[in-house]
Backbone bond lengths (Angstrom), bond angles and torsions (degrees), N, CA, C in turn:
res aa  C-N    CA-C-N  psi(-1)  N-CA   C-N-CA  omega(-1)  CA-C   N-CA-C  phi
1 V - - - 1.467 - - 1.490 105.75 -
2 S 1.287 117.91 131.61 1.434 123.21 178.38 1.547 112.46 -73.21
3 E 1.236 119.08 152.35 1.476 122.60 178.37 1.438 110.33 -56.24
4 G 1.377 116.68 126.76 1.486 123.57 175.95 1.495 113.68 79.78
5 E 1.299 118.09 3.62 1.482 123.74 177.75 1.517 110.76 -97.49
6 D 1.241 115.66 141.75 1.505 121.87 179.34 1.516 108.66 -82.34
7 E 1.311 117.44 130.13 1.474 122.55 -177.98 1.536 110.77 -62.64
8 I 1.277 119.47 -45.31 1.458 125.54 177.15 1.502 109.01 -54.84
9 Q 1.351 115.89 -50.14 1.449 120.56 -176.67 1.528 110.23 -61.93
10 Q 1.311 119.12 -36.27 1.491 118.18 -178.82 1.490 108.85 -73.75
11 L 1.362 120.47 -32.73 1.506 120.15 175.20 1.486 107.84 -69.13
12 Q 1.289 121.67 -40.54 1.421 122.12 177.27 1.591 112.06 -58.94
13 K 1.261 114.35 -43.28 1.467 122.15 177.95 1.549 108.07 -63.25
14 A 1.285 118.81 -46.68 1.414 117.87 178.70 1.482 113.21 -59.86
15 L 1.314 117.60 -43.95 1.439 122.23 178.80 1.531 112.60 -63.15
16 L 1.358 115.72 -41.51 1.462 118.68 178.74 1.554 110.17 -68.04
17 D 1.336 118.00 -33.41 1.432 121.16 175.95 1.521 110.08 -63.53
18 Y 1.275 118.65 -42.68 1.500 125.89 178.89 1.547 109.25 -64.05
19 L 1.279 116.73 -46.39 1.471 120.36 179.72 1.494 109.08 -65.31
20 D 1.300 121.68 -44.26 1.439 123.46 -179.25 1.489 110.77 -65.39
21 E 1.300 118.71 -38.51 1.486 122.90 -179.04 1.498 112.02 -68.64
22 N 1.334 117.43 -30.82 1.495 118.54 -177.00 1.540 111.66 -104.29
23 T 1.336 120.82 10.87 1.437 123.45 175.51 1.491 113.55 -57.57
24 E 1.307 115.59 -33.22 1.536 119.23 -177.88 1.543 110.99 -68.25
25 T 1.317 118.29 -29.58 1.525 119.83 -178.99 1.493 113.66 -87.74
26 D 1.411 114.83 -25.29 1.444 120.04 179.63 1.532 110.39 -142.41
27 A 1.261 114.05 109.34 1.549 119.40 -175.73 1.442 113.88 -62.81
28 S 1.343 117.36 -25.53 1.466 121.27 -176.96 1.527 109.78 -72.19
29 L 1.330 120.69 -14.41 1.455 122.59 177.73 1.552 109.91 -70.34
30 A 1.270 117.75 -28.46 1.468 120.52 176.97 1.501 109.52 -64.38
31 F 1.313 116.16 -43.22 1.526 117.66 174.58 1.501 111.80 -63.76
32 S 1.328 114.90 -42.86 1.499 121.40 -177.59 1.570 107.01 -60.18
33 R 1.327 116.46 -41.64 1.487 118.53 178.89 1.480 112.49 -60.86
34 K 1.300 116.72 -45.38 1.501 122.17 -178.80 1.501 110.47 -66.89
35 F 1.323 114.77 -40.61 1.430 120.51 177.47 1.576 113.21 -59.95
36 Y 1.377 115.23 -50.27 1.426 116.47 176.99 1.547 114.58 -60.72
37 I 1.326 116.43 -38.46 1.464 118.61 178.46 1.521 108.26 -61.38
38 A 1.323 118.70 -50.94 1.486 122.55 178.78 1.542 111.73 -58.95
39 Q 1.288 118.78 -41.65 1.473 120.80 -178.64 1.545 109.33 -68.95
40 W 1.267 118.13 -43.21 1.489 119.62 179.88 1.599 111.16 -66.57
41 F 1.313 113.91 -32.81 1.483 118.29 178.56 1.565 107.54 -67.52
42 R 1.302 116.11 -45.56 1.481 123.09 175.72 1.524 114.76 -58.99
43 D 1.374 113.15 -43.99 1.439 119.71 179.24 1.593 109.48 -62.35
44 T 1.283 116.30 -44.92 1.478 121.46 178.77 1.492 111.95 -62.33
45 T 1.325 117.80 -36.86 1.484 122.30 -179.77 1.579 108.21 -70.75
46 M 1.314 116.17 -42.63 1.457 123.40 179.61 1.608 109.55 -62.06
47 E 1.336 116.65 -46.34 1.400 123.60 175.86 1.538 114.28 -55.66
48 T 1.334 114.58 -41.04 1.463 121.14 179.58 1.531 107.93 -69.75
49 E 1.303 118.24 -45.10 1.433 123.15 178.46 1.570 112.58 -58.86
50 K 1.246 114.14 -44.21 1.486 117.75 176.71 1.489 113.47 -64.38
51 A 1.342 117.08 -39.14 1.482 119.68 178.47 1.553 111.48 -66.98
52 I 1.315 115.84 -37.36 1.474 120.13 178.78 1.541 108.30 -69.43
53 K 1.317 117.26 -42.74 1.463 123.59 -178.84 1.537 110.44 -63.74
54 S 1.318 115.36 -43.88 1.495 117.36 -178.16 1.568 109.15 -70.25
55 Q 1.277 117.85 -33.32 1.435 119.16 177.38 1.582 110.36 -65.39
56 K 1.330 113.91 -41.86 1.492 117.69 179.61 1.504 110.90 -66.33
57 D 1.335 114.79 -37.66 1.480 116.58 -177.30 1.531 108.93 -71.76
58 E 1.275 120.90 -33.39 1.476 124.38 177.63 1.536 110.27 -70.66
59 D 1.371 115.56 -37.23 1.431 117.66 179.07 1.505 110.98 -67.35
60 S 1.329 118.58 -43.57 1.413 120.85 -175.46 1.544 111.60 -73.25
61 S 1.337 119.14 -31.34 1.394 119.27 -175.84 1.585 111.63 -83.82
62 E 1.343 114.14 -35.03 1.445 113.22 -176.46 1.565 111.92 -101.72
63 G 1.322 115.30 -16.85 1.414 117.20 -177.97 1.516 114.10 84.65
64 T 1.294 116.30 -27.37 1.480 121.36 174.97 1.467 110.99 -130.81
65 H 1.294 116.24 160.74 1.451 117.30 178.37 1.524 108.21 -124.06
66 H 1.296 113.20 148.75 1.463 122.10 -178.88 1.481 108.56 -83.44
67 A 1.368 114.49 145.17 1.499 120.08 179.12 1.487 112.47 -59.39
68 K 1.352 115.51 -34.96 1.475 119.74 -179.05 1.478 110.50 -66.51
69 D 1.331 118.99 -41.35 1.491 120.84 178.33 1.491 111.57 -65.85
70 V 1.302 120.13 -36.87 1.409 123.10 -179.43 1.460 109.08 -69.14
71 E 1.318 119.07 -38.96 1.469 124.66 -178.55 1.557 106.74 -65.52
72 T 1.329 114.98 -44.08 1.467 118.86 -177.67 1.539 107.32 -63.05
73 T 1.309 118.43 -49.59 1.440 121.09 -179.91 1.532 112.03 -58.79
74 G 1.368 115.58 -37.67 1.465 120.14 176.75 1.489 112.11 -64.59
75 Q 1.303 116.07 -39.69 1.437 123.59 -177.43 1.607 107.53 -66.94
76 I 1.339 112.68 -43.33 1.507 116.55 178.25 1.564 108.85 -62.51
77 M 1.236 117.61 -43.69 1.461 120.87 -175.16 1.557 109.05 -67.25
78 H 1.366 116.10 -39.94 1.420 119.23 176.15 1.542 113.54 -62.82
79 R 1.297 114.38 -46.59 1.454 120.87 -179.49 1.544 109.53 -62.71
80 A 1.355 114.88 -43.34 1.448 117.34 179.04 1.470 114.49 -62.16
81 E 1.369 114.26 -43.24 1.500 115.73 176.49 1.497 112.96 -63.08
82 S 1.323 121.46 -37.35 1.479 123.07 179.83 1.529 108.24 -67.04
83 R 1.346 117.30 -39.76 1.479 120.26 174.92 1.545 114.43 -63.05
84 K 1.331 112.52 -39.56 1.503 116.99 -177.90 1.573 106.26 -70.37
85 T 1.340 117.77 -38.59 1.410 118.67 179.11 1.509 111.58 -63.85
86 F 1.304 117.57 -41.53 1.512 125.15 175.31 1.531 108.21 -56.82
87 L 1.362 116.80 -50.16 1.426 118.79 -174.63 1.529 113.37 -66.50
88 R 1.385 113.02 -39.63 1.468 116.75 174.67 1.503 114.17 -59.26
89 S 1.318 115.84 -40.24 1.451 122.59 -179.40 1.563 108.68 -64.85
90 I 1.367 118.88 -37.53 1.406 122.15 177.58 1.534 112.36 -68.11
91 I 1.342 113.84 -37.98 1.510 119.23 -176.50 1.543 107.48 -70.29
92 K 1.362 116.72 -39.35 1.473 119.14 -178.03 1.551 110.05 -75.22
93 T 1.268 122.36 -15.73 1.456 124.34 -176.79 1.571 107.66 -85.52
94 A 1.300 113.59 128.33 1.458 120.07 -179.76 1.558 105.85 -74.38
95 P 1.326 116.66 147.69 1.512 121.42 179.00 1.469 111.16 -47.67
96 S 1.305 123.19 -42.65 1.423 123.85 -179.59 1.494 113.42 -64.80
97 Q 1.255 118.16 -37.49 1.463 123.15 177.14 1.538 112.25 -77.37
98 F 1.292 118.46 -24.33 1.445 123.78 -176.92 1.588 106.87 -63.52
99 S 1.338 117.03 -35.10 1.417 119.14 -176.48 1.532 109.36 -63.08
100 T 1.265 117.32 -26.79 1.477 118.54 177.54 1.491 114.63 -74.79
101 L 1.328 118.32 -19.91 1.424 124.78 179.20 1.500 115.48 -88.90
102 K 1.381 115.63 -3.37 1.455 119.47 -172.43 1.538 110.92 -65.48
103 M 1.335 111.64 145.61 1.447 116.61 170.78 1.520 105.08 -140.98
104 N 1.312 116.37 128.93 1.442 124.21 177.51 1.527 112.91 65.14
105 S 1.342 120.72 22.76 1.413 120.42 -174.67 1.599 107.16 -72.00
106 D 1.290 115.77 -27.46 1.467 117.90 -179.62 1.541 111.50 -68.35
107 T 1.326 116.69 -17.60 1.479 118.42 -179.90 1.529 112.91 -90.51
108 V 1.286 116.66 -3.67 1.512 119.19 -177.71 1.573 104.98 -104.04
109 D 1.267 115.12 119.68 1.490 120.46 176.59 1.564 104.85 -116.15
110 Y 1.356 115.52 -172.89 1.415 120.31 -172.87 1.506 110.63 -63.60
111 E 1.283 120.95 -43.76 1.433 123.89 178.98 1.539 110.59 -59.32
112 D 1.348 115.18 -47.05 1.471 119.35 178.76 1.544 114.20 -60.81
113 A 1.361 113.40 -38.88 1.504 120.70 178.20 1.562 108.85 -63.22
114 C 1.374 114.75 -41.23 1.471 117.20 178.97 1.503 110.50 -65.94
115 L 1.253 119.86 -42.10 1.465 124.46 177.06 1.456 112.37 -61.56
116 I 1.346 117.54 -43.14 1.499 121.69 177.37 1.542 110.69 -63.46
117 V 1.339 114.82 -40.87 1.515 117.95 -179.37 1.574 108.19 -65.40
118 R 1.332 117.36 -43.95 1.438 121.32 177.86 1.546 112.61 -57.72
119 Y 1.395 114.15 -45.78 1.425 117.22 -179.78 1.506 112.23 -65.61
120 L 1.295 118.23 -43.77 1.472 121.21 179.62 1.503 110.84 -65.19
121 A 1.364 118.05 -37.78 1.460 119.80 175.17 1.462 112.89 -64.64
122 S 1.336 120.16 -34.96 1.444 123.50 178.52 1.533 112.00 -63.48
123 M 1.280 116.62 -23.74 1.466 120.62 178.42 1.502 115.25 -80.50
124 R 1.300 117.30 -7.37 1.458 124.21 179.06 1.488 111.78 -73.65
125 P 1.335 121.46 146.67 1.503 123.21 -175.10 1.547 111.54 -58.18
126 F 1.387 121.83 -35.21 1.446 120.62 -177.72 1.480 109.81 -65.29
127 A 1.385 113.99 -46.61 1.483 117.44 -179.04 1.483 113.44 -62.88
128 Q 1.359 119.44 -34.28 1.454 124.03 175.99 1.427 115.10 -69.64
129 S 1.368 117.37 -24.50 1.453 119.29 -178.03 1.533 112.07 -106.70
130 F 1.336 115.54 11.18 1.449 116.88 -175.23 1.563 112.84 -65.29
131 D 1.341 117.33 -33.21 1.456 120.60 176.59 1.559 109.86 -60.09
132 I 1.338 117.02 -39.86 1.439 119.23 178.42 1.503 113.51 -62.00
133 Y 1.372 113.99 -39.93 1.415 117.11 177.65 1.544 112.70 -66.24
134 L 1.312 115.68 -37.29 1.476 118.52 -178.70 1.487 108.48 -69.30
135 T 1.383 123.12 -40.24 1.448 121.73 -179.63 1.472 110.95 -68.60
136 Q 1.302 121.47 -29.27 1.490 122.18 -178.23 1.559 103.82 -76.72
């Protein structure tokens, strides 16, 4: 991971590179690419809304807020904005231009793409709470 770069964002970019590169062989990958971009944008928006709601709930219940909580909310907001900016830039980029933005796309093969998808899926709320559902 490069200094100052988000690990999740780099994995997303690698997956989008792979999907874009293989769209010619499988047309459904174009839909998958658009779906992932939309889902990640939605997840980022939901994460931001949850951070704002939790901060408001803490403020109203305690009357004061802790510096650590404010810093955490600020970090979440900053990370969310950088992810949204990244996704917007990907959306605005035409597929033909996207190939010029590729980095390390030659290192991502089918198995790596599957591993990236599994990792990113494990970060979703349902996957994280699956053990709770099983125990219930």
